[in-house]
N, C-alpha and C positions, 0 to 999 in steps of 0.2 A: 612816817613810812609804815609804822606798825600800829595795829589795833591793840590796846592794852589787853593782856592775857589774864584770865581768871586763874585762881589757884585751885579750882575744882573743890572748893570747900575743904581744904586740907586740915587734918588734925595736927596742929603744929605744937610741939612740946614747949610749954612755957609761954606761948603767945608771941606775936611779932614784937611786942614792946619789950619782951624780956631778952631780946637778942641784940648784941652790939654789932656794928659793922665789922669790927675785927673778928668776931666769932663767925660771922657770915663768910668772910674771905678764908678763914681757916677751914671751914666746912667745904668750901669750894676746892681748896687745895687737896683735901682728902678725896673728894670725888674725882679728881684728876687721875688718881692712881689706877682705878679700873678702866678709865678711858684710855690711858696710856697703854695699859696691858692689852686691851682688845686690839688697839691699833698696832702695837709692836708685834703682837702674835700674827697679825695678817701678813707682815713683811719679813720678820726675822727669819722665818723658816726658809725663805728663798736663798739665803746665804748659807744655809746648812745643807742644801740639796746635793752639792757635790759629795760632801762627806756621807750623807745618807745613802747616796747611790753606791759609794764604795762599800759601805757597811752592810746594807740590806739588799742590794742588787734589784731594785724595783724596775718594772717595765715602764715604758713611756706613759701608759694609762695609769699605772700605779702612782707614778710620780705626780701626775696632775691631781689625782684623788687625794694624795697626801696633802697637797696645798689646799684643795677646795672642800674637803669633807667638813672642816671646821666652819668656814663662812657659809657653807650651804645650809647646815643645820641651824646655825646662828640666825641667818636671814629668815628662814622658814618659821622660827619660833619667836622672833622679836615682838611682833604684835601680840601674840598670845601671852608672852611673859609680861608685857606692859599691862595687859588687862588683869593678870594675876596680881601684879603689884598694886593696882588700884584697890584690890580686895583685901589683901593680907597686910599691906603696908609696903611702901616703896623702899624704905630703909631696911626693913626685915628681908625683903627679897634680895636686896643688894648684899647683905651679909651672908645669906644662904648661898648665893651665887659665888661670892668671893671665896668662901670656905671650900665649896665643891671644886671650884676651878683650881685653887692652889693644890688640893690633894690629888686631883686627877693629873695635873701637870707633872707632879713628882713621879707618879706611876708611869705616865707615858714616856718619860725621859729614858726608860729602860726597855722600850718595846723591842722584842727580838726579831720581828719580821715586818715587812711592809704592810701586810694585812692588819697586824696588831697596831701599827702606827696609825693607819687610816681609821681604825675603830676608836683609838684613843682621841684622835682629832675630832671625830664626830661627837664623842661624849663631852669633850671640852666645849664644843659648840652649844650643847644643851645648857651648861652652866654659864657660858659666856652670854647667852641670850638673856639671862637674868640681870646682867650688869648694866648694859647700855640704856634700856628704857628707864631704869630707876634714876640714873644720873641726871638726865635732862629734866625729868619731872621734878626731882628734888631741887634743881637749880631754879626752876620757875617758882617753886614754893619759897625758897630762901631769899630770892631777889624779886619781890613784887613790883618795885619801882622800875619803870621802863628803861631808863638810861643805864642804871646799874645792871639790870638784867641783860641788856644788849651787850655790855662789856663782858659779863660773865659767860654769855653764850659764845662770844668771840674767843674767849680763853678756852672754852670747851672745844670749839671747832679747831682752834690752833693746836690743842693738845692731841686731838685725833689725827690731824694731818701731820703734825710734827712727829707724833709717835710712829706713824707709818714710815717716815724717813729715818727715825731713830732706830727702828727695828733692825735694819741691816748692820748698823754700827754695833749694837749689842750682839746680834747673831754672829757677825764676823769675828769679833773679839773672843766670844765664848767658844766657838768652834775651833779657833786657832789655838787657844790656850788649854782647852779641856777636851770635850768631844761633842758630837752633835746633840746629844740629849740635854746638855746644859742649857740649850735654847729654851727648853720647857721649864727647867728648874728656876729660871729667873722670875717666874710668876709668884713663887713663894715669898721672897722678900718684898716684892711690889705690893702684895696684899696685906702684909703685916701692919702697916700704919692704919689702914682702914679698919681692920678687924680690932685693933687695940683702942682706937679713939673714935670710931664711927658712932657708937651709941651715945657718946658724950657730946660731940660737936654737931652732929647732923640731926636735924629735927625730923621726926616721923611724919609722914603724910599719907593719906589714903582717901579714896572716894567714899563718903558716908552712905551713899545709896547706889551702889553699882548694879548693873544688870548681871544676869547669869552668864557664865562662860559657855560658849557654844562649842562643844567638843568636835562635832562634824566639821565645823569651819577650820579648826586647827588641823585636822587630818587632811582636809582639802588643800590648805595652804602648802602642806608638805608635798602633796601629790601634784601640785603645780611645779614647785621648784626642782625637786629631785629628777623627775623625768626630763624636764627641759635641759638641765645641765648635762645629764647623761647623754641625751641625744646630740647635743652640741659636741661633746667630747668624742662620741662614736663617729659622727660624720667627719670630724676633723682628722681623726687618727686612722679610721678604717675606710674612709671614703663614703660617698653616697650609698645608702643601702636601706633595707626595710627596718632594721633594728633602730638606727639613729632617727630616721624620719618618723617611724612609728612612735618612738618614745616622745619626740617633740610634739607630735599630733595629740598624743594622750595628755601631755601637760597642758596644751592649749585648751582641750576639751574640759579638763578639770578647772582651768582658769575661768571658763565661761560659767561652769556650774558654781564655782566659788562666788563670782560676782553676782549671779542671780540670787544665790542664797542670802548674801549680805543685804540686797535690796528688800528681801522679804522679812528679815529679822527686826524685831523691835530694838534689840541691843546688839548690833552687828559687831563682829570681831574687827572688821575694817570698814570704817564709815566712807562709803563710796561717794557720798554727796560732796565730800571735800574736793574731789577731782573735777567738779563742775566749775570751780574757780580757776580761771586761766592762770592767774598769778601763782596759785598754789601748785598747779600741775607743771608749769614751766620751771618753777624753783626746784621741785622734786627732780625733774629731768636734768637740770643743771647740776644738782648735787650728785646724782648717780653718775653722770658723764665725767665729772671732775675726778671722782674716785676711780672710775673705770680707767681713765687715762693714766692716772698716777700709779696704780697697782700693776697695770699691764706693762708699763714702762720699766718699773723696778724689777719685774720678773725676768725680763731678758737682760737688763743691765747687770744684775747680780751675776748671772752666768757669764756674760761677756767679760766683765772685769776679772773674774777669777780664772776662768778656763781659757780665755783667749789672750788676755793681757798679762796673765801670770801673777796678778796681785794676790797677796794672802787675804784670807777672809777679813781680818781686822783692817788691813790697809784699804781694801775695797770699801768697807763700811765707813772709814774715816774720810774717804774721797767724797762721800755723800753729805758730809757735814754742812757745806754751804747751802745745799738744797734744803736740809732740815731747818737751818736758820731762816732761809727765804720763805718757807712755808709758814712758820710761826709769825715772823715779822709782818708779812703781807696780810695775814689774817687779822692782826691787831691794827695795822695802819688804816685799813679800809673802814673801820668803825667810825672815826670822825669824818672820813672822806665822803660818806653818803649823806652828810649834812650839806654838802656843796654840789654833789653830782648825783643825779638820779640813780637809784640802785640797779635798775635794769641795765644801764650802760656800764656800771661797774662789773656786774656779773658777766655781761657780754665781753668786756675787755679781758676778764680773767680767763674765760674760755678761749679767747683769741690768743692769749699768751700760750695756753696749752697747745693750740694748733701750731703756733710758731715753733715750739719745742719739738713737736713731731716732724715738722717740715725739715728741720736740720738733719734729722736722722734719715728721713725718706730720700732726700736729695744729696746728702753729704757722703764723703768718702770715709769709711770706717778704718782704713788702713793706717791712719796717722796717729794711732794711740788713742787713749781714752778721753782726750780733751774735748772732742766734739760731743760725745755722748754725755759727758758730765755737764757741759754747757747747756745742752738740750734739757737735761734734768733740772738744772737751776731755773731755766725759763718756765718749764712745766710746773715746777713747785710754786713759783710766784703766781701763776695762774690758778692753781688749785687752792692755795691759801685765800686768794681773793674771792673766787667764785663760790666756794663752799661756805665761807663765813656769812656772806650776805644772802645767799640763797637759803641758808638755814634760818636766818632771821625772817626772811620773807615767808617761809613756810609757816612759822609760828604766828607771824603777824597777820597773815591773810585768812587765818581760820577764825571762825566765830569763837568768842570766849568759852562758850559751853562745850566746844569741840577741841579745845587746845590740847587735851590729853591725847586724843586720837591723832592730832597733827604731829605731836612729838613722837609718838610711836612710828608713824609713817616716815618721819624724817630720819629716825635712827635706822629703820629698815632700809631706807635709800642708801645710807652709808655702806651697809653690808652688801646690799645687792650690787652697788657699784664696784666694791672690792671683789666680790665674787665673779661678776661678769668680766672684769679686767683680766683676771687670771684664767678663768674658764674659756672665754672666747678667744682672747689674744694668745693665751698660752696654748690652746688647742691648735690654732692656726699656725703658730710658730713651730710646734712639734710636728704637725703634718707636713709643713714645708721642708723642715729639716729631713724628715724621713724620705720624702719624695725626691729631693734634690741631691741627696748624699750619693757620691760616686767614689766608693773605696777602691784602692788599687787592687788589681787582679792578683790572685795567688795567695790571699790571706787564709783561705780555708785550711791549707796545710801547715800554717804557722800558728794561728791563734786558736785557742779552744773554742768550741761552739758557743759557749755561754758569752765569752768576751766578744765574739763577732756579732752575736745577736744584740748585746747591750750597745755596741758601737752603732748599730743601725737604728737603735731606739732613741738615744739621747746624746747630746753633746758631751756630757760628763762621761758616759760610757765609752765614747770614741777616744777621749783623752786618756782614760784609764787603760784602754787597749793599746794605745800608742806608746805608753810608758814601758810596755814589755817587748817592744820591737826594736830592731837595729836602727841606727841613725837615719839613713835615707828613707827607709820605709816608714819609720815613725813620723818623719816630717811630711811625707805624702798623706798619711792618714790624718794628721792634724790639719793640713791644708784643705783636704777634702771636707772635713767636718766643719772647719771655719767658714768655708764658702757656702755650705748648705745652711748653716745657722744664719749667716749674714743674709741670705736670700729671704729667710723667714722674717728677719728683723725689718727688712725693707717693706715687705708686704704688710706686716702688722702696723708699722709706722704710717704707711699710706692710709690704712683704714682709720687709725687714730686721728690723722690729719683731717680727713673728710668729715668724720663725726664731730670733732671739736669745732671746726670752722662753721659747719652747719648750725651747731648748737649756739655758737656765738651770735650769729645773725638772728636766729629765732629768739634768743633771750633779749637782745637789744630791741627787737620789734614788739614782742609780746609784753615785756615788762616796762616799756618806755613811758607809760602813763603813771607808774607808781611814783608818788611824790617823794621828795627828799625827806630825810629824817629831820625832826625838830629838836 
C-alpha cells in the first residue's frame, strides 16, 4: 500500500542500532502528549463556552473567534514551523513549542475580557504550530521499518482523534469543579513528561541541507487563511455583504499568488507538485472532511447537552466516552484490515459512517432526549477513526521519499484546517440560523436589561442565561423559542454535513480504488 519513506537523512542521536524497540515505544508515548494537547484544546473549549459566556459576555462573533483564533493561527503556520524544524532540529522545536504553550496557557486562563481571551488563543496557536509538525516527522525517524511505522502512525492518528473526543470530558469536569480558565491550565501537567524526559528518550533529527525559509510565503499563507475565515463568519452572522464577500475574494486572490510563488521557488514552503498525485489529493481531502465533520458535530452537541438537556459539563463530557473509545479502537483496527481490503474502500466506508451519523440528526427527532445525538456521534466517531488513520498513511505513502517531509507537514495542516473549517463554517451557519429564526416573546424590553436581551438574541447560552432571571411561564417561553431556533440550525448544518460526507465517500472509493492492499 505504501512506498517506504525516507528519513530525510536525519541526525539521529546514537544511531539506529543504539536504540531498542522499548526505547522507541517510550519515545512514541512522550510524543503523544503534545498530540493529545493539540487535539484536546480544539474541543475542550466548546464545553467551557456557556461558562465563558456568563463570565465575559462575548457577542456571537466573539464567541466564534474564541473558538477559531487558535486553530486559525495554528493552521496558517504549520507548514512554516515544519520547515523551521527541519533547520533547527525537530526535537528542539518541539521543546520550544511545549514550553511556550504551557506558559501561555497558564496566562490565558485568567483572561479578563473576551478580546484578551481571543488574543491569548491566537498566541497559543503560534506555539501550537511548533508541536504537530515535529511529532510526525520524529515518528517517521524513530520507526523506519514500514509495518512498525504504520502502527505508530495509527496510534498517532488515534491519539489526535481520541483527544478531540477526550477534550469535552476534561473540559466538562474542569469547568464544573473549578472555573472555565482551568481548561487552559491542563496544558501545564500534560507538557511536563515531555519536557522532563524528551531530551533523553527522543532522538534529534534535522535536514542536513535545507533550503532557505521564504518569509513572503509565510505571510501569504496567513493572508489566505485569515480573510477567508473572517469572510465566512461575516456572511454567516451579518448576511451577504461587501465586507464578507470582499474578505473571501481577497483570501482567494492571495491563494492564487501563494500558489504561483510556490511554483517559482527552488525550495517552496509548500510543494504544490504533491497535489498532482490523485491519491495524495484525495487522501488529504478525506482527512480534512473527517475532522470537519467531527469538530463541527461536537460544537453543537456540547451546547445541546448542557443548555437544552440540562446536563452538567462533566456529565455531558462523560456521555461522549463511547465515542472516544470508538474513535481510538476503529483507528487501530483498520491497520490490519487494509491487508485484506483495499484502503480506498476502507476510507470510503469511514466517510459513509460519518454521513450516516449526520443523517440521524438531519432526519431524526431531537425532542426525545440526548440518545439520538449521542448515537449519531458514536457512528460518526467510528467513521472518523477509520478514515483519518488510513488517509494519513496514504498521504505519506503516496509521496516520493525525498518529499516525505513536505507530505507530513501538509498532512498535519489538513488536520487543523479540517478542525478549523468544522467550527468556522458549521459554527457560523448554526449561529446565523439561530439568530435568524429566534422568535422571543413580546414584552421582554421592559423586563430584561438591554444587555441580557441582546445576548439572548446572539447565542443560545445568552438566551438561557436571560431566561434564568424571568418568571416561570415567560422563562419557559424564552427557553422554548431559543431551543427551536437552535434546533433549526442543527438540522441545516447536519444536512450540509450529510451531503459533504456522502459525496466524499463516493469520491474516495472511486479515486482510491486502485491503491493495492498493504503487504
